[in-house]
LOVOFI-276067 format. One record per atom (N, C-alpha, C): residue in one letter; atom name; x, y, z. Coordinates in steps of 0.02 Angstrom, whole numbers, m for minus. Each point is the difference from the previous one (the first is absolute). Example, Ala and Ser with C-alpha at 12.3 -4.5 7.8 and 13.67 -1.06 7.14 Angstrom:
residues 2
+---------+-------+--------+--------+--------+
: residuo : atomo :      u :      v :      w :
+---------+-------+--------+--------+--------+
:       A :     N :    660 :   m284 :    390 :
:       A :    CA :    m45 :     59 :      0 :
:       A :     C :     45 :     60 :      0 :
:       S :     N :    m18 :     53 :    m36 :
:       S :    CA :     42 :     59 :      3 :
:       S :     C :    m39 :     55 :     37 :
+---------+-------+--------+--------+--------+
end
This chain:
residues 69
+---------+-------+--------+--------+--------+
: residuo : atomo :      u :      v :      w :
+---------+-------+--------+--------+--------+
:       M :     N :   m439 :   m103 :   m438 :
:       M :    CA :     12 :    m71 :    m16 :
:       M :     C :    m40 :    m49 :     43 :
:       L :     N :     m3 :     21 :     60 :
:       L :    CA :    m36 :    m44 :     48 :
:       L :     C :    m77 :    m10 :    m20 :
:       D :     N :    m27 :     54 :    m23 :
:       D :    CA :    m72 :      5 :    m22 :
:       D :     C :    m10 :    m36 :    m66 :
:       S :     N :     49 :     m8 :    m43 :
:       S :    CA :     m2 :    m33 :    m59 :
:       S :     C :    m15 :    m69 :     m2 :
:       G :     N :      8 :    m36 :     52 :
:       G :    CA :     m9 :    m70 :      6 :
:       G :     C :     68 :    m37 :    m29 :
:       A :     N :     52 :     36 :    m12 :
:       A :    CA :     64 :    m34 :    m21 :
:       A :     C :     34 :    m29 :     68 :
:       L :     N :     36 :    m47 :    m13 :
:       L :    CA :     31 :    m38 :     51 :
:       L :     C :     69 :     42 :     27 :
:       V :     N :     m7 :     15 :     66 :
:       V :    CA :     59 :     50 :     26 :
:       V :     C :     34 :    m33 :     52 :
:       I :     N :     61 :    m14 :     m3 :
:       I :    CA :     46 :    m37 :     47 :
:       I :     C :     49 :     46 :     18 :
:       P :     N :     m2 :     32 :     63 :
:       P :    CA :     47 :     51 :     20 :
:       P :     C :     71 :    m43 :     10 :
:       V :     N :     48 :     37 :    m22 :
:       V :    CA :     73 :    m20 :     11 :
:       V :     C :     37 :     51 :     32 :
:       Y :     N :     27 :    m13 :     62 :
:       Y :    CA :     30 :     48 :     44 :
:       Y :     C :     76 :     m2 :     m9 :
:       F :     N :     35 :     47 :    m21 :
:       F :    CA :     73 :     m3 :     m7 :
:       F :     C :     26 :     62 :     46 :
:       D :     N :     35 :    m19 :     48 :
:       D :    CA :     27 :     53 :     42 :
:       D :     C :    m51 :     41 :     44 :
:       V :     N :    m57 :    m25 :     m3 :
:       V :    CA :    m53 :     27 :     44 :
:       V :     C :    m47 :    m61 :     29 :
:       T :     N :    m39 :     16 :     46 :
:       T :    CA :    m49 :    m50 :     29 :
:       T :     C :    m68 :     22 :    m17 :
:       P :     N :    m48 :    m41 :     10 :
:       P :    CA :    m71 :     22 :     m2 :
:       P :     C :    m14 :     59 :     46 :
:       D :     N :     29 :     m7 :     65 :
:       D :    CA :     m7 :     52 :     44 :
:       D :     C :     20 :     71 :    m27 :
:       D :     N :     64 :      1 :    m38 :
:       D :    CA :     19 :     61 :    m25 :
:       D :     C :    m50 :     24 :    m46 :
:       C :     N :    m36 :    m35 :    m36 :
:       C :    CA :    m50 :     20 :    m50 :
:       C :     C :    m62 :     31 :     38 :
:       E :     N :    m14 :    m30 :     59 :
:       E :    CA :    m64 :     26 :     34 :
:       E :     C :     20 :     69 :     30 :
:       S :     N :     59 :      4 :     31 :
:       S :    CA :     17 :     61 :     35 :
:       S :     C :     35 :     50 :    m50 :
:       I :     N :    m37 :     11 :    m49 :
:       I :    CA :     26 :     49 :    m51 :
:       I :     C :     12 :     71 :     15 :
:       D :     N :    m32 :     23 :     63 :
:       D :    CA :     14 :     69 :     18 :
:       D :     C :     62 :      4 :     45 :
:       S :     N :     25 :    m52 :     16 :
:       S :    CA :     62 :     m1 :     40 :
:       S :     C :     54 :    m48 :    m17 :
:       G :     N :    m13 :    m44 :    m46 :
:       G :    CA :     46 :    m47 :    m20 :
:       G :     C :     43 :     22 :    m56 :
:       P :     N :     34 :    m49 :    m32 :
:       P :    CA :     46 :     18 :    m54 :
:       P :     C :    m34 :     32 :    m63 :
:       F :     N :    m59 :     m8 :     m7 :
:       F :    CA :    m37 :     34 :    m58 :
:       F :     C :    m20 :     75 :     15 :
:       A :     N :      1 :     20 :     59 :
:       A :    CA :    m24 :     68 :     18 :
:       A :     C :     47 :     53 :    m30 :
:       E :     N :     68 :     m8 :      1 :
:       E :    CA :     41 :     51 :    m34 :
:       E :     C :    m10 :     m1 :    m75 :
:       A :     N :     m2 :    m56 :    m29 :
:       A :    CA :    m17 :      1 :    m76 :
:       A :     C :    m60 :     32 :    m18 :
:       F :     N :    m53 :    m10 :     37 :
:       F :    CA :    m68 :     29 :    m11 :
:       F :     C :     11 :     75 :      9 :
:       R :     N :     34 :     21 :     54 :
:       R :    CA :      6 :     71 :     14 :
:       R :     C :     37 :     41 :    m58 :
:       K :     N :     55 :    m41 :    m26 :
:       K :    CA :     41 :     34 :    m53 :
:       K :     C :    m43 :      0 :    m65 :
:       H :     N :    m36 :    m51 :    m20 :
:       H :    CA :    m43 :      6 :    m60 :
:       H :     C :    m48 :     54 :      9 :
:       Y :     N :    m39 :      5 :     59 :
:       Y :    CA :    m42 :     53 :      3 :
:       Y :     C :     32 :     73 :     m2 :
:       A :     N :     49 :      8 :     38 :
:       A :    CA :     39 :     62 :      4 :
:       A :     C :     24 :     22 :    m68 :
:       Q :     N :     22 :    m47 :    m47 :
:       Q :    CA :     24 :     21 :    m56 :
:       Q :     C :    m54 :      8 :    m58 :
:       G :     N :    m63 :    m11 :     19 :
:       G :    CA :    m55 :      4 :    m44 :
:       G :     C :    m10 :    m53 :    m49 :
:       R :     N :     32 :    m59 :     14 :
:       R :    CA :     m8 :    m53 :    m39 :
:       R :     C :    m68 :    m32 :      3 :
:       I :     N :    m33 :     m2 :     61 :
:       I :    CA :    m61 :    m21 :     10 :
:       I :     C :    m43 :     46 :     40 :
:       D :     N :    m68 :     m5 :    m15 :
:       D :    CA :    m38 :     50 :     47 :
:       D :     C :    m34 :    m39 :     54 :
:       K :     N :    m33 :     30 :     41 :
:       K :    CA :    m28 :    m26 :     64 :
:       K :     C :    m47 :    m62 :    m17 :
:       E :     N :    m37 :     m1 :    m49 :
:       E :    CA :    m45 :    m53 :    m18 :
:       E :     C :     40 :    m68 :    m21 :
:       I :     N :     55 :     15 :    m42 :
:       I :    CA :     41 :    m61 :    m18 :
:       I :     C :     37 :    m22 :     58 :
:       L :     N :     25 :     41 :     50 :
:       L :    CA :     33 :    m18 :     58 :
:       L :     C :    m44 :    m47 :     38 :
:       Q :     N :    m64 :     23 :     19 :
:       Q :    CA :    m45 :    m38 :     35 :
:       Q :     C :    m14 :    m65 :    m30 :
:       R :     N :     m6 :     m4 :    m71 :
:       R :    CA :    m19 :    m69 :    m29 :
:       R :     C :     65 :    m43 :      7 :
:       W :     N :     61 :     28 :     m6 :
:       W :    CA :     53 :    m51 :      9 :
:       W :     C :      8 :    m25 :     69 :
:       K :     N :    m11 :     47 :     55 :
:       K :    CA :     m6 :    m28 :     68 :
:       K :     C :    m50 :    m49 :      9 :
:       E :     N :    m60 :      6 :    m20 :
:       E :    CA :    m58 :    m41 :      6 :
:       E :     C :     23 :    m72 :    m37 :
:       A :     N :     29 :      5 :    m56 :
:       A :    CA :     17 :    m56 :    m41 :
:       A :     C :     55 :    m50 :     41 :
:       L :     N :     50 :     38 :     31 :
:       L :    CA :     52 :    m36 :     39 :
:       L :     C :    m37 :    m33 :     62 :
:       K :     N :    m39 :     38 :     30 :
:       K :    CA :    m37 :    m33 :     64 :
:       K :     C :    m44 :    m59 :    m19 :
:       R :     N :    m33 :      8 :    m62 :
:       R :    CA :    m43 :    m55 :    m19 :
:       R :     C :     38 :    m64 :    m18 :
:       V :     N :     57 :     10 :    m34 :
:       V :    CA :     41 :    m57 :    m24 :
:       V :     C :     29 :    m40 :     51 :
:       T :     N :     12 :     31 :     62 :
:       T :    CA :     31 :    m29 :     55 :
:       T :     C :    m50 :    m62 :     31 :
:       L :     N :    m60 :     11 :    m18 :
:       L :    CA :    m55 :    m47 :     26 :
:       L :     C :      2 :    m64 :    m41 :
:       R :     N :     35 :     m1 :    m54 :
:       R :    CA :      6 :    m61 :    m41 :
:       R :     C :     64 :    m42 :     15 :
:       P :     N :     m4 :    m60 :     m8 :
:       P :    CA :     62 :    m42 :     20 :
:       P :     C :     50 :     16 :    m59 :
:       G :     N :     68 :      6 :     24 :
:       G :    CA :     59 :     18 :    m41 :
:       G :     C :     58 :    m36 :     17 :
:       K :     N :     52 :     13 :    m36 :
:       K :    CA :     66 :    m22 :     13 :
:       K :     C :     48 :     52 :     18 :
:       R :     N :     48 :    m16 :     49 :
:       R :    CA :     55 :     39 :     17 :
:       R :     C :     61 :    m30 :    m33 :
:       L :     N :     27 :     40 :    m45 :
:       L :    CA :     67 :    m24 :    m37 :
:       L :     C :     50 :    m20 :     52 :
:       D :     N :      8 :     40 :     56 :
:       D :    CA :     48 :    m12 :     52 :
:       D :     C :     m3 :    m71 :     29 :
:       D :     N :    m55 :    m35 :     m7 :
:       D :    CA :    m16 :    m67 :     19 :
:       D :     C :     40 :    m53 :    m44 :
:       Y :     N :      6 :     23 :    m60 :
:       Y :    CA :     37 :    m42 :    m53 :
:       Y :     C :     72 :     16 :     m9 :
:       N :     N :     17 :     69 :      8 :
:       N :    CA :     66 :     18 :    m18 :
:       N :     C :     48 :      5 :     58 :
:       G :     N :    m27 :    m13 :     61 :
:       G :    CA :     40 :     m5 :     60 :
:       G :     C :     17 :     73 :     23 :
+---------+-------+--------+--------+--------+
end
């Protein structure tokens, strides 16, 4: 999506941009491990997802916690 030239505005709900950057130890780590262990994704797709999350954190975004209290 980022390479397509489409407008991407990250919206963080119950996570922070830091959570998305630290995907090997943050809240995404367990979900990635489960998807991989269950054969839902292969190593290539897993790496692409991780790279995409890291890249999207470089863009300005909104945290819903800031609006929902």
